[in-house]
Structure formats: C-alpha cells, structure tokens
C-alpha positions as a printed NumPy array, in Angstrom:
array([[  4.636,  -9.715,  18.136],
       [  5.71 , -13.277,  18.863],
       [  2.357, -14.848,  19.86 ],
       [ -0.9  , -14.422,  17.994],
       [ -4.251, -14.361,  19.783],
       [ -6.741, -14.599,  16.943],
       [-10.385, -13.543,  16.696],
       [-12.097, -15.052,  13.653],
       [-15.007, -13.051,  12.219],
       [-17.466, -14.782,   9.915],
       [-17.81 , -18.52 ,  10.488],
       [-18.741, -19.465,   6.931],
       [-17.06 , -21.677,   4.35 ],
       [-13.892, -19.632,   3.769],
       [-13.179, -19.506,   7.498],
       [-12.308, -23.206,   7.406],
       [ -9.114, -22.567,   5.436],
       [ -8.035, -19.747,   7.748],
       [ -8.702, -21.645,  10.974],
       [ -6.997, -24.825,   9.756],
       [ -3.934, -22.737,   9.004],
       [ -3.942, -21.084,  12.436],
       [ -4.276, -24.428,  14.19 ],
       [ -1.076, -25.612,  12.489],
       [  0.979, -22.794,  14.012],
       [  2.732, -23.171,  17.354],
       [  2.661, -19.406,  17.921],
       [ -1.087, -18.903,  17.407],
       [ -4.312, -19.513,  19.314],
       [ -7.954, -19.001,  18.354],
       [ -9.381, -16.973,  21.248],
       [-12.706, -15.814,  19.79 ],
       [-15.259, -16.676,  17.106],
       [-17.529, -13.886,  15.886],
       [-20.711, -14.31 ,  13.846],
       [-24.043, -12.488,  13.827],
       [-25.581, -15.982,  14.051],
       [-24.119, -17.394,  17.253],
       [-25.185, -20.922,  16.345],
       [-22.92 , -20.762,  13.297],
       [-20.02 , -19.901,  15.579],
       [-20.902, -22.642,  18.071],
       [-21.083, -25.245,  15.3  ],
       [-17.739, -24.011,  14.005],
       [-16.206, -24.31 ,  17.469],
       [-17.485, -27.879,  17.807],
       [-16.103, -28.813,  14.388],
       [-12.581, -27.762,  15.341],
       [-12.853, -28.516,  19.059],
       [-12.184, -24.891,  19.962],
       [-12.549, -23.792,  23.553],
       [-12.973, -20.08 ,  22.987],
       [-15.482, -17.301,  23.437],
       [-18.442, -16.908,  21.073],
       [-19.502, -13.364,  20.18 ],
       [-21.849, -11.487,  17.841],
       [-19.769,  -8.285,  17.591],
       [-16.061,  -7.793,  16.907],
       [-15.508,  -5.016,  19.433],
       [-16.836,  -7.1  ,  22.315],
       [-14.839, -10.092,  21.128],
       [-11.57 ,  -8.142,  21.186],
       [-12.281,  -6.621,  24.619],
       [-13.241,  -9.912,  26.224],
       [-10.685, -12.196,  24.581],
       [ -7.605,  -9.982,  24.435],
       [ -7.163, -10.727,  20.731],
       [ -4.256,  -9.009,  18.977],
       [ -4.99 , -10.314,  15.463],
       [ -8.29 , -10.516,  13.574],
       [ -9.131, -12.809,  10.669],
       [-11.829, -11.   ,   8.665],
       [-13.689, -13.656,   6.703],
       [-17.005, -11.806,   6.621],
       [-18.996, -10.701,   3.567],
       [-17.502,  -7.697,   1.685],
       [-20.152,  -5.308,   3.01 ],
       [-18.956,  -5.973,   6.571],
       [-15.215,  -5.567,   5.919],
       [-15.074,  -1.814,   6.544],
       [-16.631,  -2.03 ,  10.003],
       [-14.739,  -5.145,  11.088],
       [-11.35 ,  -3.897,   9.879],
       [-11.566,  -0.313,  11.156],
       [-12.914,  -1.451,  14.529],
       [-10.152,  -4.01 ,  14.944],
       [ -7.407,  -1.594,  13.898],
       [ -8.661,   1.129,  16.232],
       [ -8.708,  -1.384,  19.085],
       [ -5.037,  -2.233,  18.504],
       [ -5.308,  -5.406,  16.423],
       [ -3.593,  -6.353,  13.219],
       [ -5.984,  -7.634,  10.534],
       [ -5.752, -10.246,   7.798],
       [ -8.799, -10.423,   5.572],
       [-10.454, -11.962,   2.547],
       [-10.767, -10.177,  -0.79 ],
       [-12.225,  -7.845,  -1.872],
       [-10.969,  -5.499,   0.823],
       [-14.026,  -3.237,   0.567],
       [-17.312,  -2.702,  -1.233],
       [-16.319,   0.778,  -2.482],
       [-13.18 ,   2.811,  -3.128],
       [-14.207,   5.293,  -0.44 ],
       [-14.302,   2.513,   2.134],
       [-10.998,   1.094,   0.881],
       [ -9.265,   4.471,   1.279],
       [-10.625,   4.832,   4.811],
       [ -9.34 ,   1.366,   5.718],
       [ -5.851,   2.094,   4.377],
       [ -5.833,   5.382,   6.3  ],
       [ -6.941,   3.628,   9.505],
       [ -4.1  ,   1.1  ,   9.22 ],
       [ -1.571,   3.91 ,   8.753],
       [ -2.936,   6.018,  11.638],
       [ -3.146,   3.062,  14.017],
       [  0.255,   1.708,  13.023],
       [ -1.16 ,  -1.78 ,  12.43 ],
       [ -1.047,  -4.18 ,   9.516],
       [ -4.051,  -4.873,   7.335],
       [ -3.245,  -7.42 ,   4.625],
       [ -5.607,  -8.924,   2.053],
       [ -5.813, -12.477,   0.744],
       [ -4.614, -12.742,  -2.873],
       [ -3.9  , -16.46 ,  -3.02 ],
       [ -3.305, -16.56 ,  -6.778],
       [  0.017, -14.752,  -6.329],
       [  1.29 , -17.784,  -4.454],
       [  1.65 , -20.396,  -7.184],
       [  4.962, -21.761,  -8.417],
       [  4.001, -21.219, -12.067],
       [  3.009, -17.563, -11.676],
       [  6.206, -16.864,  -9.737],
       [  8.234, -18.361, -12.585],
       [  6.175, -16.446, -15.165],
       [  6.811, -13.203, -13.307],
       [ 10.549, -13.911, -13.332],
       [ 10.471, -14.412, -17.11 ],
       [  8.765, -11.056, -17.578],
       [ 10.524,  -8.939, -14.964],
       [ 14.029, -10.291, -15.61 ],
       [ 14.128,  -8.632, -19.029],
       [ 14.248, -11.948, -20.889],
       [ 11.556, -10.778, -23.336],
       [ 12.767,  -7.188, -23.263],
       [ 10.482,  -4.333, -22.266],
       [  6.872,  -5.549, -21.907],
       [  4.404,  -3.672, -24.1  ],
       [  1.234,  -5.752, -24.435],
       [ -0.188,  -7.85 , -21.581],
       [ -3.159, -10.103, -22.384],
       [ -5.239, -12.313, -20.103],
       [ -8.214, -14.469, -21.102],
       [-10.631, -15.836, -18.506],
       [-13.44 , -18.024, -19.851],
       [-15.333, -20.306, -17.475],
       [-18.955, -21.283, -16.894],
       [-19.484, -22.073, -13.197],
       [-23.081, -22.57 , -12.031],
       [-22.755, -21.264,  -8.486],
       [-26.353, -20.374,  -7.787],
       [-27.007, -17.995,  -4.903],
       [-25.977, -14.352,  -4.699],
       [-23.68 , -14.32 ,  -7.753],
       [-26.577, -15.146, -10.062],
       [-28.343, -11.899,  -9.167],
       [-25.35 ,  -9.552,  -8.896],
       [-25.255,  -6.554, -11.237],
       [-21.637,  -7.221, -12.285],
       [-20.705, -10.723, -11.096],
       [-17.543, -11.125, -13.194],
       [-15.93 ,  -7.749, -12.488],
       [-17.019,  -7.445,  -8.861],
       [-16.517, -10.987,  -7.627],
       [-13.793, -12.528,  -9.77 ],
       [-11.827, -10.134, -11.973],
       [ -9.8  ,  -8.715,  -9.08 ],
       [ -7.776, -11.947,  -9.083],
       [ -6.652, -11.449, -12.694],
       [ -6.232,  -7.686, -12.233],
       [ -4.012,  -8.259,  -9.201],
       [ -2.061, -10.933, -11.084],
       [ -1.344,  -8.452, -13.886],
       [  0.127,  -5.965, -11.396],
       [  2.092,  -8.735,  -9.694],
       [  3.532, -10.124, -12.928],
       [  4.522,  -6.786, -14.458],
       [  5.415,  -4.802, -11.345],
       [  3.412,  -1.902, -12.8  ],
       [  0.332,  -0.052, -11.57 ],
       [ -2.826,   0.982, -13.444],
       [ -3.119,   4.483, -14.893],
       [ -6.428,   4.314, -16.788],
       [ -9.135,   1.887, -17.92 ],
       [-11.778,   1.518, -20.594],
       [-14.286,  -1.27 , -19.957],
       [-17.242,  -2.683, -21.835],
       [-19.262,  -5.241, -19.882],
       [-22.27 ,  -7.175, -21.173],
       [-24.354, -10.292, -20.656],
       [-23.945, -12.793, -23.521],
       [-26.716, -15.005, -24.926],
       [-27.289, -18.094, -22.815],
       [-26.08 , -16.44 , -19.601],
       [-27.755, -17.638, -16.407],
       [-26.663, -14.499, -14.553],
       [-28.998, -11.546, -14.091],
       [-26.157,  -9.037, -14.371],
       [-23.271,  -8.616, -16.802],
       [-21.188, -11.797, -16.78 ],
       [-18.667, -10.832, -19.472],
       [-16.318,  -7.918, -20.066],
       [-13.439,  -6.546, -22.076],
       [-11.124,  -4.155, -20.219],
       [ -8.186,  -2.156, -21.55 ],
       [ -5.823,  -0.789, -18.899],
       [ -2.85 ,   1.51 , -19.392],
       [ -0.056,   0.754, -16.935],
       [  2.586,   2.962, -15.349],
       [  5.402,   1.27 , -17.316],
       [  3.79 ,   2.247, -20.617],
       [  2.343,  -1.2  , -21.32 ],
       [ -1.294,  -1.99 , -22.143],
       [ -3.165,  -4.752, -20.317],
       [ -6.144,  -6.281, -22.108],
       [ -8.529,  -8.455, -20.086],
       [-11.171, -10.58 , -21.794],
       [-13.446, -12.511, -19.494],
       [-16.71 , -14.425, -19.277],
       [-18.287, -16.299, -16.41 ],
       [-20.886, -17.928, -18.619],
       [-18.577, -19.458, -21.245],
       [-19.612, -23.029, -21.975],
       [-16.871, -25.263, -23.358],
       [-13.118, -24.95 , -23.929],
       [-12.487, -23.374, -20.502],
       [ -9.383, -21.519, -19.482],
       [ -7.875, -22.172, -16.084],
       [ -9.041, -20.198, -13.048],
       [ -5.645, -18.464, -13.233],
       [ -6.441, -17.18 , -16.778],
       [ -4.447, -17.721, -19.968],
       [ -1.625, -15.194, -20.406],
       [  0.41 , -13.762, -23.293],
       [  2.881, -10.929, -22.752],
       [  4.801,  -9.485, -25.685],
       [  7.998,  -7.55 , -25.144],
       [ 10.602,  -5.837, -27.274],
       [ 12.6  ,  -9.086, -27.691],
       [ 10.005, -11.826, -27.482],
       [  6.811, -13.238, -25.99 ],
       [  6.086, -15.056, -22.72 ],
       [  3.034, -17.304, -22.351],
       [  1.34 , -19.189, -19.523],
       [ -1.904, -21.117, -19.808],
       [ -2.482, -21.007, -16.051],
       [ -1.868, -24.748, -15.705],
       [  1.411, -25.848, -17.285],
       [  4.888, -24.338, -16.836],
       [  5.3  , -20.954, -18.552],
       [  7.93 , -20.29 , -21.204],
       [  8.924, -17.652, -23.701],
       [ 10.264, -17.352, -27.219],
       [ 12.801, -14.629, -27.931],
       [ 14.447, -13.38 , -31.106],
       [ 17.425, -15.505, -32.044],
       [ 20.517, -13.867, -33.457],
       [ 20.483, -14.091, -37.219],
       [ 19.717, -12.25 , -40.4  ],
       [ 17.958,  -8.996, -39.465],
       [ 16.63 ,  -8.735, -43.043],
       [ 14.523, -11.885, -42.828],
       [ 10.768, -11.414, -43.146],
       [ 10.157, -13.568, -40.077],
       [ 12.901, -13.804, -37.5  ],
       [ 13.986, -17.067, -35.928],
       [ 13.145, -17.62 , -32.268],
       [ 14.531, -19.703, -29.475],
       [ 12.554, -21.076, -26.577],
       [ 13.507, -20.174, -23.011],
       [ 12.064, -22.132, -20.107],
       [ 10.939, -20.332, -16.978],
       [ 13.246, -20.444, -13.938],
       [ 11.798, -21.989, -10.796],
       [ 13.413, -20.4  ,  -7.747],
       [ 10.45 , -19.917,  -5.391],
       [ 10.057, -22.655,  -2.79 ],
       [  7.14 , -21.334,  -0.735],
       [  3.802, -22.995,  -0.152],
       [  1.037, -22.41 ,  -2.676],
       [ -2.423, -20.876,  -2.5  ],
       [ -3.947, -19.62 ,   0.73 ],
       [ -1.203, -21.161,   2.844],
       [  1.47 , -19.304,   0.87 ],
       [ -0.303, -15.982,   1.265],
       [ -0.886, -16.559,   4.989],
       [  2.769, -17.529,   5.436],
       [  3.722, -14.171,   3.9  ],
       [  1.31 , -12.25 ,   6.121],
       [  2.562, -13.861,   9.332],
       [  6.206, -13.523,   8.301],
       [  5.613,  -9.827,   7.658],
       [  4.313,  -9.367,  11.187],
       [  7.198, -11.319,  12.702],
       [  9.727,  -9.35 ,  10.638],
       [  7.954,  -6.017,  11.292],
       [  7.522,  -5.15 ,   7.608],
       [  4.629,  -4.673,   5.215],
       [  3.167,  -7.816,   3.699],
       [  3.264,  -8.284,  -0.047],
       [ -0.548,  -7.945,  -0.109],
       [ -0.727,  -5.072,   2.378],
       [ -3.815,  -2.908,   1.98 ],
       [ -1.685,  -0.032,   0.729],
       [ -0.776,  -2.223,  -2.263],
       [ -4.067,  -4.061,  -2.68 ],
       [ -6.042,  -0.84 ,  -3.025],
       [ -4.384,  -0.417,  -6.439],
       [ -5.982,  -3.667,  -7.576],
       [ -9.285,  -2.502,  -6.087],
       [ -9.03 ,   0.688,  -8.145],
       [ -8.946,  -1.475, -11.277],
       [-12.242,  -3.123, -10.295],
       [-14.136,   0.043,  -9.445],
       [-12.532,   1.968, -12.302],
       [-13.701,  -0.707, -14.745],
       [-17.243,  -0.543, -13.368],
       [-17.291,   3.252, -13.624],
       [-15.972,   3.098, -17.185],
       [-18.633,   0.581, -18.197],
       [-21.419,   2.738, -16.767],
       [-20.135,   5.975, -18.323],
       [-18.935,   4.43 , -21.575],
       [-15.633,   6.259, -21.415],
       [-11.988,   5.937, -20.381],
       [-11.421,   6.512, -16.662],
       [ -8.219,   7.764, -15.039],
       [ -7.198,   5.787, -11.958]])
C-alpha cells in the first residue's frame, strides 16, 4: 500500500491527534468521517476544512468512500464492531487503546486480522518516549544482569469528572494498561500469572476501586509489582510511573521524567558487607518522534514495509490479558494464570 485513504470513526477529542497526523502526510487523505451523531462529524470536518463524506456507520463509509485504512477512535465498547467490520471489508485498522472491552472480543479481533490478512495495530503512545527507550536498553542489554524484580509506582489524583468517576474499576480498566504494556516493553517478557488486590482508599472521589496492588509473574522468571492509585493527593509520580528494576548485577531506575540510570556492582572486595557500586548512564540511540506521533509513525512504516507493527494486536492482547487477569484476580481473591 503506497497511498492511504482513511476513514475516521469517532469524532471526539482523541480524533484530533489522529487527524492532525494524517493531514501532515503526503501519502494520506481523509475520505470519510463516521460518528453516530452526524453533527459531531460535520463540526469536525469544518474544523479541519475536510471535504469528505459524513456517515453514521463504518460499513457504509467504507463502501461509499473506498477507504483502505480505518482510524478507530471510538469508545471501547464500539471497537469490536468497528474493527471486525473494517477488517472484513478489506481495510487495515489503527485504533485507540484499550483494543476491546473483554478478552473474548480481543481474541476475536486478533483472529479477524489474521484471517483477513490485514493489520490491526493499537495505540500505546507511552512506548514512544526517548527516556523509556533508553531505560529499556539499560535493562535488556544485560547491564544490570538478569532482571528479577520489576517495580512500578503510579500515584496521581486527577479530577476528570464524567464516566471515570462512576466506573467499577477506573484505575485498572482505564489507565493501568499503559504501565502494564510498559513493563512488557521494557523487559521483553510476557505475563504468566497475576494476583491483584484493588480497593477504594479514604477520600476517593471515584465510585469504584481507584487503587490496586498487582503482582505479575513474567515468562523470564521475573516478578513485576504494580502499585497504583488514581486518587493520591500530593507527591505525584509522573504519568509514566516511577520504575525500579533490580537485576543480578545492579539496579536500574527511572522516575518517568528525568533520564534513567543504573548502579551496578563495582569490582572489589567480595567479602565486604556492602559492595561498592558505579553509576552507568542510559544510552540514547533512538531518534524517533515521541508520543502519539511516534506510535503512528511505527504503524504507517509497518504497513509500508509489509511487516507487523510493534503494537500489533497480536502483541497488544498480551497487555490486555494483564488488565482482565488483574480484574478477575481481584474479584476471586486468588492468583490467576494468564
């Protein structure tokens, strides 16, 4: 594919980022806007001076516009229908997280992409930051030895209002997938099991559980511990979480804001009570764009190079399994195999 005819589904706030990106490309054209509220789509078209068709249903939009690529920026409950319809009609799909509202739906979407021979890739913008790329290199290069304990803290208190305030599990369902996916990305390992305890702390303005502790076992033998709260007032972490990974030779840390680094055992007297350590700065070799633009660059490059994107649905479903596994564990009060 060397020219992209794009149908955008869901003309809400997130669609702005996707459409701005598409308008920058010389090999792309917005040919359809799809929204169950046509006035939303018309207002969106006026905002970006788009001369394209306006539709209420994705199937009609693809038939009438000749789209070969769909941007799925709808609500999670609509992802399954939008994605499977587009794939079955011969379109590639790029969509917002989370890829589905259940594991059953996610598996069906991955299967549809495989059967139809089309790409379905999911937005995971937090993989595309220069600091996390450098942090991953520290960990996966062997600098700290074999990783054994992976820890991430996420403590913020955003007052969103709206649907998040009444969700049953706002932290795990709406936000934790970012940190879960980051853990897989940094370590190169996949989840094997999870034990999760979620709760709603005093002072929370959420109806559902806004805090959780999750313990994951990973395929490389390491343990990933996630501690998070979405109603934590004061001393916030970054949105990228605060990370500490201990290995057989040292420890790598990243606060989510500043450059990561590690401290490794320095050669010396092995009989000392406390060994000496030397600091190693993270290497910066990645020169891509950051955030949504970086992830979209990867998705489009994958299509042009006829390969799977880094956040292809067949990979992203493993991060989804961490979310739904954690929720199942919390409800049953027991360890869940993934």
